C-alpha positions as CSV (number, residue, x, y, z in Angstrom):
1,M,15.1,-77.0,-35.4
2,L,17.6,-77.8,-32.6
3,S,15.0,-79.7,-30.7
4,L,14.2,-81.8,-33.9
5,L,17.8,-82.8,-34.2
6,L,18.2,-83.6,-30.5
7,H,14.9,-85.7,-30.5
8,A,16.2,-87.6,-33.6
9,G,19.3,-88.5,-31.6
10,V,21.8,-86.1,-33.3
11,R,24.4,-84.9,-30.7
12,F,26.9,-82.1,-30.9
13,H,29.9,-83.6,-29.1
14,K,33.3,-82.5,-30.2
15,S,35.4,-85.3,-31.4
16,C,39.1,-84.9,-31.2
17,C,40.1,-82.1,-33.6
18,A,37.3,-82.2,-36.2
19,G,34.4,-80.9,-34.1
20,P,31.0,-82.5,-34.2
21,G,30.9,-82.9,-38.0
22,Y,28.2,-81.9,-40.4
23,R,24.8,-80.7,-39.0
24,P,22.0,-79.3,-41.2
25,R,21.7,-75.5,-41.0
26,T,18.3,-75.0,-42.6
27,L,14.9,-76.6,-42.4
28,R,15.1,-77.4,-46.1
29,E,18.2,-79.5,-45.4
30,V,16.4,-81.2,-42.5
31,R,13.4,-82.0,-44.7
32,E,15.6,-83.3,-47.6
33,R,17.4,-85.7,-45.2
34,M,14.3,-86.8,-43.5
35,T,12.7,-87.6,-46.9
36,Y,15.8,-89.5,-47.8
37,A,15.7,-91.5,-44.6
38,R,12.0,-92.4,-45.1
39,R,12.7,-93.6,-48.7
40,T,15.8,-95.6,-47.9
41,G,15.1,-96.8,-44.4
42,E,18.3,-95.2,-43.2
43,P,18.0,-94.1,-39.5
44,I,17.0,-90.4,-39.3
45,A,19.9,-89.5,-37.0
46,R,22.3,-90.9,-39.6
47,A,20.6,-89.2,-42.5
48,L,20.6,-85.8,-40.7
49,V,24.4,-85.8,-40.3
50,R,25.1,-86.7,-44.0
51,P,27.1,-83.9,-45.6
52,E,25.6,-84.8,-49.0
53,L,22.8,-87.0,-50.1
54,P,23.5,-89.7,-52.7
C-alpha cells in the first residue's frame, strides 16, 4: 500500500506542528478514494489524503 501512495504522489513530509496530515490506513480506504477520484476527476493524490469523502 505504501508504494501505491508514493506512486500516486502522496508524500509524508511533516509540516510544522501538525504532521503529514491524513493518510489512508487500509486498502478499503484507498479503493474508496480512488473510486471517488475517478468519478469526480479529482487528482488521485488529493483524493487519497482527504480525511472524509463528500
